[in-house]
N, C-alpha and C positions, 0 to 999 in steps of 0.2 A: 308439905313441912319444908323447911329448909334448914339447913346445918352449916354451921361454920364451925371450923378447927384450929384452934392455933396453942403455939407452944410459947408459955411464958420464959421469959430469962432466967427464974428462979427452978427452972426444970419440970414445971407442973404445966400440966394440960389443960385449956380451957376449951368447952363444947356448948357452943350456945345454940338452940333449937329454937327457931319461929314455927309456930301454927302457922301463922297466917303471913307469907312473905312481904314485904312493902315494896311495892312497885310504883315507880314516878309515873306520875300524868300524863296521858298522850301529848305529844307536841302541837302547838296550837296551828292548823292550819292554813289560817288567814294570812298570820305573822309569817310562815315561810313562803308563801305565794307570794305575798307583799312585798318581802323583801328581795326574793330571786326577779321579780317582774321589776320591779326599782332598781335593782342592780345595773340588769340588760340596759335599761333606758338609760341610766346614767353611764355606763361604756357608751352606749351607742351614741349619745348627746355628745360625751368626750370626743370618741373619734372623728363625727363630724365637725366639731370644732377645730380638730387638729387638721383634718382634710382642708376645709375653708382656708384656716391660716395659710399653709403651704401653696394651696391655689394662690390667694392673693399675693406672697412673696415671690412668686415665680411671675405671675402676671405684671407686677411695677417692675420685676428687673426687665422683660421682655419688654416693657411698654418703655422703660428709661434709655436701653439699646434702642429700640425706633427712634426716639428723638432724637438720638446722638447721633446716628444715622442720618436721619431728615436734616440735622443744622448742617451734619458735613458735606451734604449735595452741594455738586459744584454746578448743576446745570439748575436752569428756570423753570419751576413748574409749571406746567402749561395744561389747557384745557383738553381733557380724554376725546379722541377724534371720534372714539366707538361711541359716546354715551350721549343718546338722547333724553331729553325731559321728558316725562310721563305727561306734563300737562301742555295740551296742543290747543291753539285759538283757531276756529274756525269761522269763518265770514260766511253770512246765509243771504241770498239775494232777496229780499222782501218784494217784489215783483211780481206778484202769482197774477193779479189780475191785467196780466200783459194782452189778454183778446177781451176785457170787459166782461168776461163771465165769473159768475160766483162758483166756490170751490167749499161750501160750507156744508154742502151734503145737499141743497136743494137742485132740482131738475128745473132747466130753464124750458 
């Protein structure tokens, strides 16, 4: 049982008795779970987008600074003396039959 008591402006008392209290339905757990997961994902994506924007702005400033410094350079760009090309060419002497012997796996 549930009782509610109220005093009216006229001075009378009002007492309401409910034999079976009215209870609200339980919250939908799937809706709450989806709302929480969705909000976490949206906040994460927003933070990633902000981070990407900040990094892009920083990189553009650094690249512009590099371009201006390289255009102001008063020396000639030369080859790096320490750098060697990763691809090299070797010539092979194809005179295997120097002594008129066969080298294809046969025994004479």
